[in-house]
SEKE-664197 format. One record per atom (N, C-alpha, C): residue number from 1; residue in three letters; atom name; x, y, z. Coordinates in steps of 0.2 Angstrom, whole numbers, plus 5000, padded with zeros to 4 digits. Example, Ala and Ser with C-alpha at 12.3 -4.5 7.8 and 13.67 -1.06 7.14 Angstrom:
! residues 2
ATOM, num, residuo, atomo, east, north, up
ATOM, 1, ALA, N, 5066, 4972, 5039
ATOM, 1, ALA, CA, 5062, 4978, 5039
ATOM, 1, ALA, C, 5066, 4984, 5039
ATOM, 2, SER, N, 5064, 4989, 5035
ATOM, 2, SER, CA, 5068, 4995, 5036
ATOM, 2, SER, C, 5064, 5000, 5039
***
This chain:
! residues 50
ATOM, num, residuo, atomo, east, north, up
ATOM, 1, MET, N, 5063, 4559, 5275
ATOM, 1, MET, CA, 5070, 4561, 5272
ATOM, 1, MET, C, 5075, 4560, 5278
ATOM, 2, VAL, N, 5074, 4561, 5284
ATOM, 2, VAL, CA, 5079, 4560, 5289
ATOM, 2, VAL, C, 5080, 4553, 5290
ATOM, 3, SER, N, 5075, 4549, 5289
ATOM, 3, SER, CA, 5076, 4541, 5290
ATOM, 3, SER, C, 5081, 4539, 5285
ATOM, 4, VAL, N, 5081, 4541, 5279
ATOM, 4, VAL, CA, 5086, 4539, 5274
ATOM, 4, VAL, C, 5093, 4541, 5276
ATOM, 5, GLY, N, 5094, 4547, 5279
ATOM, 5, GLY, CA, 5101, 4549, 5281
ATOM, 5, GLY, C, 5103, 4545, 5287
ATOM, 6, VAL, N, 5098, 4543, 5292
ATOM, 6, VAL, CA, 5100, 4539, 5297
ATOM, 6, VAL, C, 5102, 4532, 5295
ATOM, 7, PHE, N, 5098, 4529, 5290
ATOM, 7, PHE, CA, 5099, 4523, 5288
ATOM, 7, PHE, C, 5106, 4522, 5284
ATOM, 8, THR, N, 5108, 4528, 5280
ATOM, 8, THR, CA, 5114, 4528, 5277
ATOM, 8, THR, C, 5120, 4528, 5282
ATOM, 9, ILE, N, 5119, 4532, 5287
ATOM, 9, ILE, CA, 5125, 4532, 5292
ATOM, 9, ILE, C, 5126, 4525, 5295
ATOM, 10, ILE, N, 5120, 4522, 5297
ATOM, 10, ILE, CA, 5121, 4516, 5301
ATOM, 10, ILE, C, 5124, 4510, 5296
ATOM, 11, VAL, N, 5121, 4510, 5290
ATOM, 11, VAL, CA, 5124, 4505, 5285
ATOM, 11, VAL, C, 5131, 4506, 5283
ATOM, 12, THR, N, 5133, 4513, 5282
ATOM, 12, THR, CA, 5140, 4514, 5281
ATOM, 12, THR, C, 5145, 4512, 5287
ATOM, 13, TYR, N, 5143, 4514, 5293
ATOM, 13, TYR, CA, 5146, 4512, 5299
ATOM, 13, TYR, C, 5147, 4504, 5299
ATOM, 14, ALA, N, 5142, 4501, 5298
ATOM, 14, ALA, CA, 5142, 4493, 5298
ATOM, 14, ALA, C, 5147, 4491, 5293
ATOM, 15, LEU, N, 5147, 4493, 5287
ATOM, 15, LEU, CA, 5151, 4491, 5281
ATOM, 15, LEU, C, 5158, 4493, 5283
ATOM, 16, ILE, N, 5160, 4498, 5286
ATOM, 16, ILE, CA, 5167, 4500, 5287
ATOM, 16, ILE, C, 5169, 4495, 5293
ATOM, 17, LYS, N, 5165, 4493, 5298
ATOM, 17, LYS, CA, 5167, 4489, 5303
ATOM, 17, LYS, C, 5168, 4482, 5300
ATOM, 18, ILE, N, 5164, 4479, 5295
ATOM, 18, ILE, CA, 5165, 4473, 5292
ATOM, 18, ILE, C, 5171, 4473, 5288
ATOM, 19, VAL, N, 5173, 4478, 5284
ATOM, 19, VAL, CA, 5179, 4478, 5280
ATOM, 19, VAL, C, 5185, 4479, 5284
ATOM, 20, SER, N, 5185, 4482, 5290
ATOM, 20, SER, CA, 5190, 4483, 5294
ATOM, 20, SER, C, 5192, 4476, 5297
ATOM, 21, LEU, N, 5187, 4471, 5298
ATOM, 21, LEU, CA, 5189, 4465, 5300
ATOM, 21, LEU, C, 5193, 4461, 5295
ATOM, 22, VAL, N, 5192, 4462, 5289
ATOM, 22, VAL, CA, 5195, 4458, 5283
ATOM, 22, VAL, C, 5202, 4461, 5282
ATOM, 23, THR, N, 5202, 4468, 5281
ATOM, 23, THR, CA, 5209, 4471, 5279
ATOM, 23, THR, C, 5209, 4478, 5283
ATOM, 24, PRO, N, 5215, 4480, 5284
ATOM, 24, PRO, CA, 5216, 4486, 5288
ATOM, 24, PRO, C, 5214, 4492, 5284
ATOM, 25, LEU, N, 5211, 4497, 5287
ATOM, 25, LEU, CA, 5209, 4503, 5283
ATOM, 25, LEU, C, 5214, 4508, 5282
ATOM, 26, ARG, N, 5220, 4508, 5286
ATOM, 26, ARG, CA, 5225, 4512, 5286
ATOM, 26, ARG, C, 5232, 4509, 5285
ATOM, 27, VAL, N, 5237, 4512, 5282
ATOM, 27, VAL, CA, 5243, 4509, 5282
ATOM, 27, VAL, C, 5247, 4511, 5288
ATOM, 28, ASP, N, 5253, 4507, 5289
ATOM, 28, ASP, CA, 5257, 4508, 5295
ATOM, 28, ASP, C, 5260, 4515, 5295
ATOM, 29, GLU, N, 5263, 4517, 5301
ATOM, 29, GLU, CA, 5265, 4524, 5301
ATOM, 29, GLU, C, 5271, 4525, 5297
ATOM, 30, GLU, N, 5275, 4520, 5296
ATOM, 30, GLU, CA, 5281, 4521, 5292
ATOM, 30, GLU, C, 5279, 4523, 5284
ATOM, 31, THR, N, 5275, 4519, 5282
ATOM, 31, THR, CA, 5272, 4519, 5275
ATOM, 31, THR, C, 5269, 4526, 5274
ATOM, 32, GLU, N, 5265, 4528, 5279
ATOM, 32, GLU, CA, 5262, 4535, 5279
ATOM, 32, GLU, C, 5267, 4540, 5279
ATOM, 33, THR, N, 5272, 4540, 5283
ATOM, 33, THR, CA, 5277, 4545, 5283
ATOM, 33, THR, C, 5281, 4545, 5276
ATOM, 34, ASN, N, 5283, 4539, 5273
ATOM, 34, ASN, CA, 5287, 4539, 5267
ATOM, 34, ASN, C, 5282, 4541, 5261
ATOM, 35, GLY, N, 5276, 4540, 5262
ATOM, 35, GLY, CA, 5271, 4541, 5256
ATOM, 35, GLY, C, 5270, 4535, 5252
ATOM, 36, LEU, N, 5264, 4534, 5250
ATOM, 36, LEU, CA, 5262, 4528, 5247
ATOM, 36, LEU, C, 5265, 4527, 5240
ATOM, 37, ASP, N, 5267, 4533, 5236
ATOM, 37, ASP, CA, 5270, 4532, 5230
ATOM, 37, ASP, C, 5277, 4529, 5231
ATOM, 38, LEU, N, 5281, 4531, 5236
ATOM, 38, LEU, CA, 5287, 4528, 5237
ATOM, 38, LEU, C, 5287, 4521, 5240
ATOM, 39, SER, N, 5282, 4520, 5244
ATOM, 39, SER, CA, 5282, 4513, 5247
ATOM, 39, SER, C, 5279, 4508, 5243
ATOM, 40, ILE, N, 5274, 4510, 5239
ATOM, 40, ILE, CA, 5271, 4505, 5234
ATOM, 40, ILE, C, 5274, 4504, 5227
ATOM, 41, HIS, N, 5276, 4510, 5224
ATOM, 41, HIS, CA, 5278, 4510, 5218
ATOM, 41, HIS, C, 5286, 4511, 5217
ATOM, 42, GLY, N, 5289, 4513, 5223
ATOM, 42, GLY, CA, 5296, 4514, 5223
ATOM, 42, GLY, C, 5299, 4521, 5219
ATOM, 43, GLU, N, 5294, 4525, 5219
ATOM, 43, GLU, CA, 5296, 4532, 5216
ATOM, 43, GLU, C, 5291, 4537, 5219
ATOM, 44, ARG, N, 5294, 4543, 5218
ATOM, 44, ARG, CA, 5290, 4549, 5220
ATOM, 44, ARG, C, 5286, 4552, 5214
ATOM, 45, ALA, N, 5279, 4553, 5216
ATOM, 45, ALA, CA, 5275, 4557, 5210
ATOM, 45, ALA, C, 5277, 4564, 5210
ATOM, 46, HIS, N, 5278, 4567, 5216
ATOM, 46, HIS, CA, 5279, 4574, 5216
ATOM, 46, HIS, C, 5285, 4576, 5221
ATOM, 47, ASP, N, 5290, 4578, 5218
ATOM, 47, ASP, CA, 5296, 4580, 5222
ATOM, 47, ASP, C, 5295, 4587, 5224
ATOM, 48, VAL, N, 5293, 4588, 5230
ATOM, 48, VAL, CA, 5291, 4594, 5233
ATOM, 48, VAL, C, 5298, 4598, 5236
ATOM, 49, ASN, N, 5303, 4594, 5236
ATOM, 49, ASN, CA, 5309, 4597, 5239
ATOM, 49, ASN, C, 5314, 4600, 5234
ATOM, 50, SER, N, 5312, 4600, 5227
ATOM, 50, SER, CA, 5317, 4602, 5222
ATOM, 50, SER, C, 5315, 4610, 5220
***
């Protein structure tokens, strides 16, 4: 049972590393600050300031 958990952790880590070579896993700081809704879609999903 422990071997399955260790195998899963190792394979997950390897897959994350491979994907990160192809595409970034995080957006840039400005996009993160503005929010993905505004940056990608040009609108806010939830207006928390109203």
